[in-house]
N, C-alpha and C positions, 0 to 999 in steps of 0.2 A: 575252541578254538575262537583266543580275544582275538580283536577288531580293529586296526589301527588302521583312519583312512586322513591321508592326505588332501585336501583340499586340492587344488587350483584355480592359479589367480592366473589373468593374466596378461601377458606378455610388455603390456603398456604398465602394470604392476612395477617387475622386478625386468630381469636382463643377464646376461651370462652369465659369476662364478655369485652375483650375491641369489638367484637364483635359487639355488643348489642349497641352500641356507635357510630363505625366508619357505621351501614349499614340501620339506622334509621334516620326516620326525624326523631327531638327530638326539645324540648321546656324546658327553660325554664325562670326564673322572673314571677315575681305575675302574676295574673291578666290575663293567656291566655281565646281566646274566639275564639272560630273557631266554623261553621256555613256551608255548604251543601259543605264539603270538601271529597275526596275518597281518602286514604291514601295506597300504596301497596307494599308487598314487592317482590318482583317476582319471587323470588329465588323456585326452585317445591321442590315436597315435601320428598326430597333425600338430599336436602341441610343442616337437623337440626337444629341448630339455625339461622333464620332470624330476624330479627326484622321490623314489618314494622312502629312504633311507638312509642316513650321513652317519658315521663311527667316526668319533677321538675317541676310542675308551680305551686304555691300553689295553692288556687282558679279559678283552670281551670278549664270553663265552653264550654265544645264544648255538641252539638246540631247537629244533622238530620248525621253523617260521616259518610262515611263508613270508616272498617279497614279489609283489605287485607290479606293475606298471609298464611304461615303450623303454624309452630313449631313458640310459645312465638313473634304471628301477635302485643299483645298490652302491653308496659312492663311501668307502672305507677310509676312508681318506688318508686317517695316518694313523704308528700307532703295531701290536700284535693284536688281531682276529683270531676268533677261531668259530669255524660257522659247521655242524655236524646238524646232516637230516633234514640239511630245508632245500624252499623250494623256492629257486627261481627264479622270473617271467621278465620278459622283457625286448629289446631288436639292435638300438645301437649302443655300443659300446655301454649294457644295461652292467656292466662289475669294474668302477673303474676305483682309480682312489690312489696313493701312494703310502700305502699298506702294510706288513708285514700279514698274510692271509690264507690260512690255510681251507679248506671249503673241503669237507671230509664226509662222503655217501648223500652227497646232496643231488636232486635231480633239479637242472638248468635247462631249458625249456623259453624254443627263439617264439614270439608272439610278426603277425604281421603287424607291418611296419606302416604301411599305407590305409587311409581312409577306401582307398578302393587298388585292394593288396594284390588281384588281379595280375598290376601291370608288371609285379615282381619289385625286389631290395637286395641288395646288401649290404649284411649286416655282420657286425662281428661282437666274441659276447665278451672279450676283457679291454680296454684300456686302459692299463698300468700305470702308473707317471712318474717313476723312479727319475727325480734328476741327478743324481752320485754314484757314478758306482762305489761307494766308502758306504755308500746306506745298504741295510740289510730287508730296504723292504722287498715284496714282489707275491704274484697271490700262487697258489698253489694248490691242484685240482687232485685230490687222491682219492678214489673208487667213487668216479661222477656220470652221471650219467648226461647224456648235451642230446637235443631229441628239439621238436618243435610244440605247441601244443596240439592241442586236433582243430580246433583251427587253421592252425599253417598249416600243417600236412594236407588239411585240403586242397590249398589251394596247389599248394608247395607239389602232391603226387597227379594232379593236369598234367603240371610245365615245368620238368625240375631245371632247366635248364633255365630257366628263368629268379631262376631266385641264385646266391650266395653266401652260405654264413662261414664265418671266420673265426677259428679258436679266440683270435685277440691283432689289433694294430695296437703299435708303438704313442702311447698319447704325450710319454713325451721321451729324455735320452738314453736315458741309460733305463727305459723301460723290461720290467722281467716275468714273464707268466711260465709254468711249467705244470700240463697234465698226466698224472700217474697213476695207469692201471685204470683206464677212466675206456668208456665204452660209449664209441663217438658212432651216432644213426647215419645214412645218407645224407641226410640233409649238408651234414660235415662237405666243403668241399677240399677234392688233393689236392691245392697248393694248401693247405690248412692255415695260415698267415698268411696279412693284407699291410699291407703297408699304409698310413700315416699320411705321408703325401710325396711324391717325389721315393728319394732314398733315405730320407730324413734316417736316424737315429737307427739304420742297417744293418751301419757297421758299430752300430753297441748294447745294443738291446741282446738278451738273452730269453730266446726263447725255445721251450722244449718237449717232450714226448719223453714218455717210458712205454712198451709195451702197452699200446692204443690197439683195442679192438673194435670191433663193431666194423658193418660197412663205411663210412668213412671215419675210420682206422687204419688205411693201408698210405702206406707213409711212402711210397715210394712216388709223388710227385710231389711234397713238398716243398714250398720254397726251401733257396741254398742258406738263408740267411737264418733256418733255423735245427732246433738242432734236434738228435738221438739222445737224449741222454746216457753216458754206459752204466752197467751195473752202476759200478762201483762205483759211480757219484748219489747213484740215487738214499743215500742213506742222510745228505747232507739236506734235505728237502724232508726230512722227517717231519714230525710233527714236535716234537721231544729239541733236533738240532735248528729247526725252522723260526721256530717261537718259541725255544725254551716251555714246550706247555705241559711239562710234567710234572711241573713244577707248582702250574698254577690249576690247569688245567681238572675240578671235579672227576672222580669217576664215582660207577658204579657202586652202591652197595650193596 
């Protein structure tokens, strides 16, 4: 496996949104393809935003790759993207952006957030940024595993009440994220989803699940502003319907 490492620059050099593009491995142009890569940002958990990978590539196909970081690991910024059998690690909003992306058969792992992780933490796996209800953007997770790294789980298992992990929170007003047939380990909090700030976007977002399983897949205590996707609507989030994948995703020989 090829390893691409993002060297972290101190915050005095770059800040806010600009940080995303200065310190990340990024791609543009249609039809980007990658397989067998590890893309890592070496910033520690106290460095705040430190993106490993940012993509503005329409029709991008990424297979069997690793994205390793802490806060904001993978910036799926825009357009249509497909991630197959990838491993994504981070803590705060570590899959974010305003793309139409499908993550299929991926392993999503939460890492310790602080230099002293025994203090506990709250983490959100996703922060989708759709700004207009007419946009076709959203994050769709098919058959994925949500768990913690071995290091994280050592802390979590000692004091589970100090650690809360959510499937997502709304970065922008029309944030959209769904989990379909995903296995959620016990570290996923029963509420499932967390607010961004107060009631911002809670009436305009769309967060949904279908057939969640695992210790964290009990949906009885989910927040009232999330949804259980009706079976007859699940097809809307297929690879073909959501990102027209049958027209451009390569098939195995």
